N, C-alpha and C positions, 0 to 999 in steps of 0.2 A: 418670547417668542422666537422659535429656535436659530431664525433669519440674524440672530444680534450677533452671531459669536467667529461673523467669519472672519472679523478682524483681531478677534479675540477667542482663540482658539481657550483658551485654560478657564472662561468660564466655567464656573458648577455646574449650574444643568439647562444651559445652554451650546450645549455642542455640535455643531456642524454633523450633516451624513450629507458624505459626496460616493461617487460609485468607487473613488479611492478608497475613503473610510470608511467602516462602519462601528468603530471602536469607541468608547465613549470613554469618558476622562473624569473623574472628581475634584475640584476644587471647591476652596472657600471664596463665602458673599464680597469677600474682600480681593477678588479676583475681578468682580464686576465694577467696584465701584473706585480700583485703581485703574482699568480705562475704561471708563464711563465719558469722562471728558476727548478721548480722542477714538471709538468708537464709531465706525458711519453704519449708517443704513445702506446693505446693499442695494436696494432698492431703490433709493432715491437720490444715495453719496451725499445723504443731512448723517449730522449726529443725530444721535438716538437723541430722543426726554427722558427729561425724570419720570414725566408718567409711562415713559416703556417698561422700564425696570417694575413701577408699582404695577403694571398690570399683569406682567411678567411672575411673579409672583402668586398672585393668583390663579391665570395659568397651571404653574408646576403642583395645585392642592387640586385640579381636576381628575379626575378617578383616568381617565384614558394617558394623560400623562406617560405612565411608566408604561403603557406601551409602545412609546413613542419608537422605541430599538427596533423594537421588534417590527411597526407595520415599516417603516425603513428601509431595514430589508427586506423585510417581503416584496414593498414596492420595487427595489434595484433587479431584486431577478425573479420577476413574475409578471406575467401580464395584466391580470385580474386580480384584485386583492379586494375579499368580502368584510368588512368589521362591524361586531356585532359589540351592541350596545344598549343599555337603557336608557327612558330618556336622561337625560341633563345631567352625561357623563362627556360631554365637552366635542363627543367627534363630530359635531358641524361647521366647529367655530375652529378647530384645532385640525385635521387630517387635513383641509386645504391647502392652511398653510403651510404645513410637511408636504405637500403635492408641488407647491412653488417652491420651496428653497428647491425638492429634486427638478424644478425646470431650470433654476437658476444655473442650476451649478454644469447643467450641462449646456448654459449659452440660450435656453429658447428654443434650439434649434428644432423640435417638433412642434411645438407653440406652446403657448402657456394651458392656464388652471383654468377649466369652468365648471361649480359646480352645482345642480338644481335642486329647488325646492318647489313641496304639492301647493303651499302659499306662498300668494306675495308680501305678506306684512313679516314673514320668517327672512324674506330672501332678501329685504333691505335694512331689517334691522342685521340680519348678521354681517351681511356688508358694513353697514358703519363698524360693527362692533371691532367685525378682522382690521377693518383700515387703520382703529384705535390701536387695535393691539400689535399694529406692526409697522405702528409711527409710520401712517401714511395718509396721503389726502385720498378722498373718497373721492368718486368720478377718473382720478388717474390709474393709481398703480392696480385701486381695488375698486372695483365699481360694484351695477345692480343692473339687469337688465328684466324688467319687470310687464305684461301685457300694456303697449299704450307710456312707456316711459321707457328710456335710458341713459344712465346715466355711465358711462362707460369712454372711453376711446382706442383710438386704432390701439394705443401703446398701455391699454389696460391686461395688468397680469393674472389676475386673480378675478372671476368674475360669478356673480349668484346670479341665478337665474330662474324664475319655473318653467319647468319641465316641457309648459303647451311651447314657451319662447326658445326651448331650444331645437325641439320638434320644427319648429315653423322655419327657422334655422337650414336645416336638415334637405331644404328644397331647395335651396340657394345655394346649398354646401353639402353635399349629400353625403360625402367624410369627413364632413368639422373638419379636416385641416388646421383652421386654427388650433386647433387646443391639442395639447401632448398628454396629459394627463384630463377625463373627464370623471366626476364624481356624482352618482348618483342618490341624494342623500333621501332622508325616508323613502323610502322604499318602500315600509309594511305598509304605507299607506293608502296601498297599491291601484292610486292615482289612474287614468287613461294612459294620458300620455309617460308615466314610467314605464309603464308595461309596455307602449309601446315601443319605444326610447327600446326598453331590457332586450325585443326582438331585436330589433334594428343594427342595434351597437354590436350582434354577433355577424354581422355580416362588415362592418365596418372594421373589424379587429381582426377579419380574413384581410381584409383591404391592406390596414396600416399596422403588420407588424409592429414598429414602433410605437403606437396608441397604447396606453397606461387605462383602467376602467377602475374603480374602486366605489365600492357597493355598502351603502351604508345601513341599516337594518337594527330592527329589535330581533333578541336572538330566538322569536315567532315561529320567524320568516327562515332563517339561517337553514332547517336542511329544505326546503323547497328549493330554497338558492342555489343549493350545490348540487342538486338534483338536477336542479336545471341548465348550468352553467357547466354541471363536470368539475373534477377531483381539482378546487382551486382553496389559497391558501386563507385559512383563519386568523384573524384575528380581535380576545376575546375582550372584551372589558369586564374587570372584574364586576361581583354586584355591589352597590351600596349600602348602607345602612339599614336595620331592620327595621320593619312598619308596623306599628299598630294598628288595628283590622276589631272595624266592630262590628258585628253584620245588624240589623235592626232589620228582622224578616216579616215580623209584625205592620210593618209601616211602610210597606211598599202600596196596599191598595189605597192609601191617603198621605202619599208620598210629597206632595207641594204644603199638605199643612206639617209633614215630620221633617219636610226641609227647615221652614219659616220656624219650628218651635229646637231647632237643633243650633240655627244659626241666632236665632237669640242668646241661650242656652251656653253658650260656647261664649258668648260674647262677656254676658254676668257674670262668668264665672271670672275673669281676671287672666285667663291665661291670656299671655303674651303670643301675637304670628295671624298671619292672615288666615283666610279662608279662602277656596274655591270649591264651588260646588257646580256640576253637572248633572245641566236637566236636559229635557226630553229632545225641546224643539224650541224655535226662536218667541214661537209667542210663549211659552213659560216661560223665558228670559226676562218678556216687557213685563209680563205678570208681575213674575218674581223681584223683579225691581221696585216697578210700583208702589207694591207693599213691605218691601224694605226701608225704602225712602220715607215712608208713611211712617212706618213703626219704629223706625229708627229714631226718628227725633223725637220720642215720648221714653225714650229712655236713659236712664242715670246719668246725666254729663259730664262725672267726674270717671264713666270708665272710655268716655272719647266719644265722639262722633261715629258712626260708621260710614265709608267712603262704598259706594255698591256700584261698582265694573261692571258693566253692560258689555261681554264682550260675544259679537259674532264670530265667527270661523271664518264664513265665506264670503255672505254679502257685505258687510261693514272691511273694512282697512283699520285695523286696531289689534293691539299687541300688547300683553298687557307684561311686562318690561320695569323696572325701579330706577325713575335718573333722580336726577339732582333734585327738580321741581316735586315727583309725587314720596321721595323721602323726607322733605319737609314737610309736605301734606301729612303722612305713614307718625313722623313724630307730635304731630301735634295731636291729630283723629287717632291714634295708634293703628285700627287693623281698617283692612280694606277686605271688603269681599266682593269679589269676582264671579261672577255667572255666565257661565259659558255655557256650549251643548257638544256635539261630537265632532270631533279632529279641536277640538279647541287644547287638548294638552299640547299640541304642539307649539302652539300661541302663548303657553305663559312658560316666561323665562326667570321668574321674581325666585327667589331663596330665601324667602322669608314666610313662601305657604307651613302653616305647620299643621292645618285643617283642609281634609278636601269631605266633601259628602259629594256621594256617586249614586242616583237612581237606576242605573243600571239597566236602564231603556232607553233606545235613540229613534228618533222621526227621522228614515228614510225613505231618501223619492227611486223609486223602484220603477222603472218607463216599463212599459206595457204596449209591445211596435203592433199590435191587430189595432187597438184602439188611437196611435199615437198618440199618448199619453203620460207624464209618470203620474205613480199613487205614491200618495205620503200614506207612506207605513209602520207603527209604531211598531217596533221589537226591538228581543236583547240585544244586547252590544256583546261584541267576540270579549273572550275571556284576553285578547290580546289587547284589544282595550281596555279593561280593567286594569290589564298589570302595569302598562305604560301612564296609567290614574295614581296608581299604586307609587310611581317610582316618581312624580313629582313629590314628592316629599323624602327621596332617597336621601338628601345630604342632609337629613334633620331626626336624629337619635330617636326623637321627642313626638314625634310627627304624628298624628292619627288619622287612620281612613276608615267613614264612618259610611256603611255600601246598607243603601238600601235594600237591600232583597238576601234571603238565604246563603249557603255554602250551598242548598240540595239548586236551588235555582242556576247559581253557577255554573255548576256541575250540570245540568242536566239539559239546562235553556237555550248556555251559552255558548254557541259554538268557539271552535279554538282560535280560528282567524278572523280577521273583519276579511268578505267579501269582496272582490275584487268589483272593481266599480263598471267596467269593462262587463263584465256579466249583468249588470244592473241598467244601464240606461243609454242612452240614443248612441246611434254610430255612424251617424252620418257624416260628422264632420271629420270623421276617422278615416272611414273610410274616401271621404275627397282626399283625404292627406298623404292614404298606404294609394289611391291614386293618382295623385300627382308624383309620389317616391319611387312610381312605379318606371317612370318615364327615367326612370337614372337609374332602375335594375336596379331596387332595393324594395322593391314591392313585397318579397316576400318577407312573412313577418313571421314569427318562432315564438306561438305566445306563452308565456308561462298558463297560463286558464286559457282558455281556448271559448271565443265566446258565441253566445247560441247563435244559430243560426237559421234563430224567426229576425234576429233582429236584425243579421247582416241580411238578408234577401230583404225587411225591409225597409235599410238604407239604399243597398242600389236600387229598389226599387225611386222613393222619392229620387235622389241620382236624377233617374230616369227620367224621372217627373219635370224634373228643374229643369232639363235638356244638357246638364252637364256628363252628359256619357253619347258617345256616337253607337254607332247599330253594333260596334265588336263589342263593344259594355268599359274602353278608354275613356280615355275626358277627350267634352270635347272644346272647344275655342272657349265659351263659357266656360266649359268647367277649371283650364288654367287660368284665369281671368278671376274664376269667385273663389279660387283659393290661395288669392293672392290679397283675400280680404278676411281678417282674424277673426269674422263673426263666422254663426251660424250659416250654412248655404241659403238657406232663404231668405237672408236679410243683404246676402251679397247678391244672391239674383235680382231683390231690390233695387238695389242701389242699380244695378245694370239696368235694370226696362228703366228705372226715371230717365236715364239716357235718353233714352228712346222718346219718354214723355216730357225733356226738357224740367222737372223736379230736380235733379241734384244736388242743387243743395238744400232742399226741406225735406229730401229724401235720409241724406247725411246728416242732420238734426235728430230724425227722428230713430237712425243708426245708435248713434250716439246715447240718445234718451233710453232708447229700452235695453241698451250696452254698460248705461252704469247703472249704480246701487240706487235705491227706486227716492228720489227726487223732493220724495213730502215725508216729513219728519215726522215722528210720534208723536203722538198731542197726547201734554199731560192731563190726564184726570181731570172737566172739568172746562176744559179749552175746547171742546169737541166745538160746539156751535162756533165760536169765535175761529175755525183753521177754517171750518166750511164758511165762510162769510169772505173769508182773504183769498180760500182756490176758487171761489168762482169765479171772480175779476178775468179768472185765467182763462173761460170752461169757453169750446169753441163748439156751434151747432154740428160741427161735422164728424164731430167725433174725438174719442181721448187723442189719437194720434197728432191731429192737430192742436188739441188741447198742449202736449208736450212741445212742440214747434213755439209755440204761447208763450208759457213759460221760460224759455232758452230764450226768446228773444229779448223778455222782461230781464232774466238776469244777465244776458248781452249790453241792454243798453243803460243797467244800474250801475255794472261796473265797469262802463266807457266811461258814466257822470257821477262820479263818485272821485272823489279826490283819493281814499288809505281802504284797503283790505277790508277793514272796521266796519263802513259804511256797506259794505258786500253783505258781509256778514249780520249788519244786524237787519237790512231789509230781508234779507233769506229768513233769520228769527222770526219779524214782525210776519211775515207770507206762510211761517210754518213749514218753512223747506229746506232740506236738506244744501246747507253754501258746499261741504266736500262732494256730494254726491254733480251739484252743477260745474263744481270746477271738475273734475273727473270728464263727464260729459263734456269741456269746450275742448279737455287735452286730446278723447278717443273723437273727436269732429276734427282734431288737426290734424289728427294722423291720415284717417278715413280720405280726409280733402289730399293728402298730400299721396297717397295712391292709387290714387281717382288722376292727376296730373302727370305720377309717374308713368301710368301707363296709357298714357293719352287719353284718358273717355271726355266725350263732347259733356261740355259743361255751360249749359243755359244762367241767364243773369237770374235771380232772384223773381217771384212773381206770386210771394204767399199773401190771399184774401183775396184775390180773382177768382169766378166759378169755375173756369177754364182748368187753374191751376190746380184746388183741390178736386175735380178731376181726375188730373193729371197723375197727384200723388197714388188718391185710393188703383186706378190702372197698377203704378208702380208697385203698390203695396198685395194686389194681390196676383202681379205675376210672380211672389215665391210664396204668398202665406195663400192660395186657392186650397190647399187642402186642410186652412185652418176658419173655416166659415160656421155659423151657425142658424138655427130660423127661429125665431120665438113660433109654437105650436098652438097656443093660446091669449095669444095677445094680453098676458099678464108677467110676463119677463122668465115663462118658461123657455129655456134656448136647446131645442138638438142639434148634436153634433152633426153636420152630413156623412161624415166617415162613419159613423158609429152609433149606437142607441143612450147616449149615456145625453142626461142632459142636464145643466150647469142654468144658474143664474149670473147679471151681468155682477162687478164687484163692484162693493157699496162707493166706494172715488170715481167709478165712473163718471162721463158730468150725462149721458143718459138716463144712471141712477138718479142724480142729483134734481135733474129737471122735470124729470117725472115722465119724459117721451122714450118710448120704447121703440126704436128700430124693427124691423120685421126679421131683415137678417143682419149679420155683420160677419167680422172679420174680427179674431180676435188676436192676441199675440202669444196668450203665455192661457193655458188649463191644464191643474192637478185636480184628480183627484182624491178629494181630504171629506173630512165633515163639511164643509159650506166650498160646493164641486162650483166654484167661481171660473169666469173666462175674464181674464184680465185684460187691457188697452185695448178696446174694441173702436171700431169705427163701421159708421152704417156702408153697404153698399148694394146695388140693384141686382135681382137673381140676372138682367139682362148685362148686365157688365161681369158677371163670374161667368156667363157661359160666351161671351166674347174671347174671355185670357185664358179661362182655366183647357187645358189640354183636353181635347176631343177623347183620347185612350183615358185616362184619369177620369174623367165623368160616366164612359159606359162602365167603367170598375169598382162605383159606386153601390153599395146593394140596398136592394129595393129601399123605398122610404117614398111617403106622402110628397118631401120634399125635392124630391129627385121628379117624383111628377110634376112636379110644378113648375122646374124647371126644363124637361120632356116640351113640356108646354106654351115655355117662352121659346127654345130653342127653335119648335116649329114656325114661331109668329114670326122669329126673325128671318127677313129676307136674302134667301142665297144668293142673291146678287150680290147686295152689301156686304154680306158677309166675306164671299172672295175680296172684294175690293179693298176693305179692310185687311181680311189679312198678308193679300199683295204690299201693301202700303203698308205694317206690321217689316215683312221682310225686307225689304226694301232697304230698309231702317239699319237691319240687322248688322255683327259684322256677318264677313264671308263666312259663311255655315254651311252647308245642307240641310242641318235642323231648324226646326221650327220656331220659334220666338219663344215661344214659353214651352 
């Protein structure tokens, strides 16, 4: 890495670039070896290790290394620099190190370096890799910040973080004064947080002329970025090796069978190299994993056993990158098969990939603001995504890409660019953030792609229902407190309501469990009955939210009474629970509790198990999720949404599905329109409780339905006097504000 030559300026490939000197000098390898014992790392003052020089040679082989001088020159002379490069060219690991060297050269007078990532696993792995390359300790000079985990200190020079965490940092530091260089990486992923940062940083750059902004992107988005930011310098990384592309147009109709056939044909051919398979969705990953594992065991053992690695891009924390252990396994088993889906290309770092199989379609979540629900839509990937997947083979001249679609399909049915998440997602959290930033005068955001007006109106309406806005459309006191929690606004509102209903401890547990990945493990074929028997021990008659509390409490009890982490993992395995997810829930809950204490919200002693506590938990849940209510219209489990005409069923793992006791009215946490319209994480509520806690103007805006007529009758039977007394009591417990409690 280029930091090496502060003490050894004659080093061959590690000439440092300072404002005073941008010339490059040539030397030989002996120059490095001659001063190896004396050369000190300027970031920690210690001598470089031998591993540093080994990694340095690997870095010099990266395609981006040839552009180092050009980048440093542009960085010194411009405020904004765009770096365009294919996947695996090295821009995510090398550019931040060059920026750290720049900050070192000016003695950090404007701050350190921060580099955003869209995915949590890549932020962590990049920080680990770069700390290794810089020969410093992770968590000190180089660190990372991801949701609910901070591995940095006040002295951290270079930090990797997810884009949403840098966005949240702007709530307390709108102009990001801790940083002299901000790097937005993987901008072509078009996440909401990255698009918001692109807009907000325009104003920040005007207010801070000394701040540098680096934008890393794939070549497909460069023209759009250039027109968005104006005439800014561009550093282009040259293309890598050509890749052999095989289009199997007839395989698209039976793509799943074609994929499995291709995997086994490649393996039986004896050609060396790992296989990456891009499938449409997580369900296909699970299905393929089971089949390949089962069929792979019957193959010729002389070819070696297939090591199948399911890689879930967002929901599960995983990253395919060879380490010492996996390299040893690879020598034994000879071949790995990575099964992933959309966006998985950014999680694959292995240079041993020689074959990529691409189905050419993906299952995307597209939010419908009219019905406040996601639709799972299978559609073609973009041409930019297809090209990125091809680039996984860019370092190998012998790689093959098998496309299960025709060239005509690619040119006619695939869009040029991946759609911006902002145009397809629920914007309520984004609008809450922008309302919070407006307090600091940065509310205007010039988006690269404007979100749909209907989605913005729905987000504002929902925040109004949640009492997050005042009569002028600004954040209320409730809204300001809600924005402190890194959660969905509805969940934040439920936590605030739990302070009033004396069930904060229980609500924090629920919030942690629904925010963490699914705590139930994928059950192997044939073990379904055993898993269901184990899970039944956690079921709670009041509903799934209460079942989650039981699971978390059992996990905590096991962890406290176990002598080792292995015992906890064994307990999770025996009960078919995801130990990683439960650990994450524990971390999330601890951070949420810290926020509650920091903003001094009242927190009563836990009383889980009593009838009063169960009712209070439901009141807190209803305070945030009154927009997610469904009613069983025929007594057979067909639940009609209160806000629209969609019919759904309880998820098979719901406690009510297991016990066959179907409540008439339920509150649900999640609903997506797909082949099976399941409502997930449900708990029974009464119509009387709903009418007491839902805002009257929300109820009046509901579309006409039989369910609304029933609620009207309930409202007529409620005593006006008792309702007034309850409202008065609720308002007395609220913070000083003019808004109603809900």
